[in-house]
N, C-alpha and C positions, 0 to 999 in steps of 0.2 A: 257721141263719140264711141268708137268700138274699143274693145279691151286692148287690142294691139295698136301701137302708134304707127300710122303709115309713114312712108318716107317723106311725103310732102310736108306733113306736120313737123317731122324731125328737122328737115331743112329750114322750115319757117322759124322754128324756135331757135335754132342755131344762128340764123341770120339776124333775128331781132336781138338776141343776147349779145352778139358780137358788135352790134352797132351802139350799144349803150354802156356796157361795163365788162372789162376784161376778166375780172374775178368771177362775175356771174357767168360769163361765157365758159370759163374753165369748169365751173361746177356743173353747168348744164351738159357739157361734153362728157364729164365723168359719169353723170347720172345715166345718160343715154348709152354709154359703153356698158355700164352695169346692167341696164335693162336688156340690152342685146345679148350679153353673155348669159344672163339668167334665162332668156327666151330659148337659147340653144340648149341650155342645161335641162330645161323642162322637156324639150323635145326628146332628148336622150333618155330622160327618166321615163317618158311615156313608152319609148321603145323597149326599155328594160322591163317596164310593167307588163307589156304584151308578152315578152319572152318568158318571164317568170310564171305568168298565169298559164301559158301553154305547157310549161314544164310541170306545173302543179297538176294540171289535168292528166298528163301522161302518167305521172307517178301515182296519182290517185287510183289508177287501174290496177296497180300491183296489190295482190291480196295480202301479202306479208311484207311488212316494212318495219325496220327497227324503230323502236320508240324515239331514239335520239334523232333519227332522220325525219320522222314524222313531225316532231316538235319543231325542227328547223324549218320545214316547209310551212307549217302552220304560222310560225312567226313571220315568215316572209309574206305570206298571204295577208296577214293582218296589217303588216306595214304597207303593202301595196294599196290596200283599201284606204288606209289613212292618207297615203300619198295623193290619191285621187281627190279626197276631201280637201287636203291642203292646197292643191293646185286651184281648186274652185275658190278657196279662201283668198289666195293671192289675187285672183281677178277682182274679188270684192274689195279687198283692202286697197288695191291700186286704183280702182275706178274713180274715187273722189279726187285724189291728187291730180290724176291725169286730166280729169274734167276741168280742174282748176287751172292747169297750165293752158288748156285750150281757151278757156274764158279770159285769162289774163292776156293771152296773145291777141285776141280780138279787141279787148279793151285798149291795149297799148296802141294798136294801129289807129283805132278811132280817136283816142285822146291825142295822139301825135298830130293827126289831121286837124284837130281843133285847137292846137297850140297849148295843150294842158300839160305837156311833158316837160318838167323842170327837174332840178337836182333832187328836190324832196320827193318827187314822184318816183324817180329812179331808185332812190334809197329805199322807199317803201316796197317797191316792186322786188328789189333785190332781197330784202328781208323775207318777204313772202315766199319767194322762190326757194330760198335756203331752208325755210321751215318745212316746205313740202318735200324738198329733196331729202332732207334729213329723216323725215318720216318714212319715205320710201326705202332709203338705205337701211335704216334700223329694222324695219319690218322684213326686208329681204334677208338680212343677216340672221334673223330668228328662223325663217323658213329654211335657209340653207343649212343651218346647224341641225335642224330637226331632220332634214332629208338625209344627212350623211350619217350612216350607221357607225357606231363606236363600240369597240369591245373593251375599251379601257374604263376602269372604275375611277371615280374621283370623289373627293369630299365636297358635298354641296348642301345647301340649305333647302328645305322643302319650300320655304317662301320664295326663293329665287326660281325654283322650278315652276311654281305656280304663276309667278310673274310672267315667265315666258309663255306659258299656256294661255294666259289671258291675252297676250299679244296675238298669238296664233288664232284664237277663237273670238277675237274682239267683235268682228262684224256679225258672226253667227249669234253671239250672245245678245247683241243689240237688236238684230232683226227679229229674234225670237222672244224679245222682252224677258230675258232670263237674268235674274239677279244672283250674283255670287256673293255669299256671306262668308268671309274668311276670318277664322280665328286661329292664327298660327303662332306657335312659340318660335320666334325668329332665331332663337339661340340653338335650336336643334339642327344638327348636321348629320348627314347620312353618307356612308362610304358605299357608293354603288354606281350604276350607270344612269347618269342624269337623263339622257334621251329616253331610256326605257321608262323612267318614272313620269316623264312628260307624256309618253304614250299611254301609260296607265291612267293618268288624270283625264286625258282627252277622251279615252274610251268611256270612262264613268260619266263624264259630263255629257258627251254626245248621246249616251243611252238615256240619260235623264231628259234631254231635249226631245228625243223621239217619243218618250212617254208623254211629255207635256203636249206634243202635237196630237198623238193618237187619242188621248183622253180629253183633248180640248181644254186643258187647264188654263185658266185666265191669269191667275197670279202665280208666277213661276219662280221658285227659289231653290238654290242649291247651297247647302251649308257644308263647308269644309273646315274641319278642326284638326289640329296637330298638337300633341302634348306628350310629355314624358311622365311616366308613372312607374315607380319601383325600378325594375330593370328592363322595361319595355318602352318602345316608342309607339304611340297610337295615332293613326290617321283615320278620321271618320268622314265619310262622304254621305250626306243625307239629302234627299229631295222631297218635295211635297207633291209628288205625282201619284200618290195613292197606293204605291207598293207593287211588289212582284207577285205575279199569279202563284197561288199556292201549289198549283199542279206542276210547276217547274222550279220552284225556289230551291229545292234540295239538289237539283242537278244543274244549276245555272252556270257552274264553273267547269262543266264538262264540255269537250269540243263538240261542235255542231248542234248545240242546244241553244235555241233562240226563241224569244217571245214575239219577235217581229213577224210581220206578214211576209209571204213568199216574195223573194226578190229584194226584200228590204234589209236583210241581215244574213251574215254567214255563220253565226254561232261561234265565232273565233275570238271576238273581242274580250269577253270576260275570262275565257280560258287562258288567253295570253296574259291578262292581268294577274291571274293566279300564279302563272309560271314566273312572271317578273318578281312578284312578292316572294315566292319560294326561293328564287335565286339569291335573294337578299335576306335569307334566314328569317322569313316571316310567314304569316298565314293571313288569308283574307276570308271573311265570313260576311253573310248578309242575313238580315231579318227585316221584317216589316215593322216600322214604328207607327205611331198614331197618324202620321201625315204621309208617309211614303217609304221608299226603299232606304235602308240604312246599312251601308257597307262599312266594315271595320277592318282595318289593316293593322296587324300587330307585328312589329319588328323587334326581335330580340336584340338587346343592346350588347355589342361586342366590346372587347377590352380596349379597342382603339377608338371607341366612340368619342366624338369631339363636340364641344360646345363653343360657340363664339364667345370670345372674351368681351366683357363689358368694360368700356373705357370711360 
């Protein structure tokens, strides 16, 4: 089955669902409407992507550019790169449920012909459809939230941000056999831009995945820890990929510095990570541990720092 649902498949699913259960038919109609809306939104995002890349190329020719303007464009380029990765992830995330719909449609026709369709059969089919639809809708909501830029700060937990990141990167982590080991103080809250922090974690995780692939690491682990000590919040991200090359480790947070092969990286990701942390009154550092790269984010605790109440 292709990644896009063709119209014949849509009509077939609608016809089958309308013949069996009104509630199921309504849910299927809602799902298809959401799918079609998202498909149009992705097309628009791709157009915006092309436009901003062209704009970036033009502005890159200017010899002198204000620092604030440069940072804005770098941030946009980084976001566009992530957007392309996220669109690919949508296709991967949706492939399995859509295949399930196709398979259930074929099974329903065959079982109906053999007289196996009774009320229990329809109830089970209805439950399965609802599970798959809820998965699609929940995943879609996460992607739509990530795609929409927000300038508003909010109070959020690091655990909640990482939960969203795991949804966004679920298939990538599974396909690359990467294990995330999380040790997060769930009481810690940060006042900042939640989407930017998601972007930060996605950059660090994707960088580690690239290193795993490049060095052909068989056992792949990323450790993420978050705790409070004295007046600081510490976030540590460590992988077992062998570490950062010593030749670039001291410049790794500068723009256009990358350890990736030509065409594989822009050198913008870690620079944007440093800018996100800086905006939130923090600093980010890296050193090589015994097993790999060890990033430490230190955020100074403000007077309005909040902790979740324990009930």
